[in-house]
C-alpha positions as CSV (number, residue, x, y, z in Angstrom):
1,X,9.6,-13.8,-4.9
2,X,7.8,-10.6,-3.5
3,X,7.4,-8.3,-6.0
4,X,8.6,-4.6,-5.0
5,X,7.5,-1.8,-7.6
6,X,9.7,1.8,-8.7
7,X,7.3,4.6,-7.6
8,X,8.8,8.3,-9.3
9,X,6.4,9.8,-7.2
10,X,6.5,8.3,-4.1
11,X,8.4,10.2,-1.9
12,X,8.8,6.9,0.6
13,X,9.2,3.3,0.3
14,X,5.9,1.4,1.2
15,X,4.5,-1.9,1.9
16,X,1.2,-3.2,2.8
17,X,2.5,-6.2,4.3
18,X,4.2,-6.5,7.5
19,X,5.4,-9.4,6.8
20,X,8.1,-7.9,4.8
21,X,9.4,-6.1,7.2
22,X,12.2,-6.3,9.5
23,X,13.2,-4.3,12.8
24,X,9.8,-2.3,12.9
25,X,9.4,0.1,15.6
26,X,7.0,2.5,16.5
27,X,7.2,6.3,15.9
28,X,4.7,9.2,16.4
29,X,2.1,8.9,13.7
30,X,2.4,10.8,10.4
31,X,-0.4,11.2,8.0
32,X,0.4,10.2,4.0
33,X,-1.5,11.1,1.3
34,X,-2.3,8.9,-1.8
35,X,-3.1,9.9,-5.6
36,X,-6.7,8.7,-4.9
37,X,-6.9,11.7,-2.8
38,X,-7.2,9.8,0.4
39,X,-4.9,9.9,3.3
40,X,-3.4,7.1,6.0
41,X,-1.7,7.3,9.4
42,X,1.5,5.2,9.1
43,X,3.0,4.4,12.9
44,X,5.6,1.5,12.2
45,X,8.4,2.0,9.7
46,X,10.6,-0.8,9.5
47,X,13.4,-2.2,7.2
48,X,13.1,-4.5,3.9
49,X,15.3,-6.7,2.4
50,X,15.7,-7.4,-1.3
51,X,17.0,-9.9,-3.6
52,X,21.2,-9.6,-3.3
53,X,20.9,-8.0,0.3
54,X,19.9,-5.2,-1.0
55,X,18.1,-2.9,2.2
56,X,15.7,-0.3,2.5
57,X,15.6,2.0,5.1
58,X,12.4,3.4,6.6
59,X,9.9,1.3,4.7
60,X,6.5,2.7,5.5
61,X,3.7,-0.2,6.3
62,X,0.7,1.0,5.2
63,X,-2.2,-1.4,5.8
64,X,-4.3,-0.4,2.9
65,X,-1.7,-0.8,0.9
66,X,-2.2,-3.4,-2.2
67,X,1.9,-3.3,-3.3
68,X,5.2,-3.2,-2.2
69,X,6.8,0.5,-3.3
70,X,10.1,1.7,-4.1
71,X,10.8,5.4,-4.5
72,X,12.8,6.4,-6.9
73,X,13.6,9.4,-5.2
74,X,14.6,8.1,-1.6
75,X,18.0,6.0,-3.0
76,X,19.3,8.8,-4.8
77,X,18.8,11.0,-1.8
78,X,20.0,8.6,0.4
79,X,23.1,7.0,-1.3
80,X,24.1,9.5,-3.5
81,X,23.6,7.2,-6.4
82,X,21.8,7.4,-10.0
83,X,19.3,5.0,-10.8
84,X,19.0,4.3,-14.6
85,X,16.4,2.1,-16.6
86,X,16.5,0.2,-19.9
87,X,13.9,-2.0,-21.6
88,X,15.3,-4.8,-19.1
89,X,16.9,-3.8,-16.3
90,X,17.2,-1.2,-13.8
91,X,20.5,-0.7,-12.0
92,X,21.4,1.9,-8.9
């Protein structure tokens, strides 16, 4: 099982593991900034499928990233949903 973490500071979903992505395509390279003050060029977004069949679109492949991040703001905007956290669950 692959671990995906929610990130309230991320504006996009991201992964450092290209094998997590399907339907990868090439786009005009864009630069993204990290909290550490560094930046990376991203040129290959794709789609990730999580447990329960939840699909994340436009997931950025960031080769230097050591984890998988789900932007909290993105599903709220894209799917017009509410994200609720409790001590042992997250509900979209």
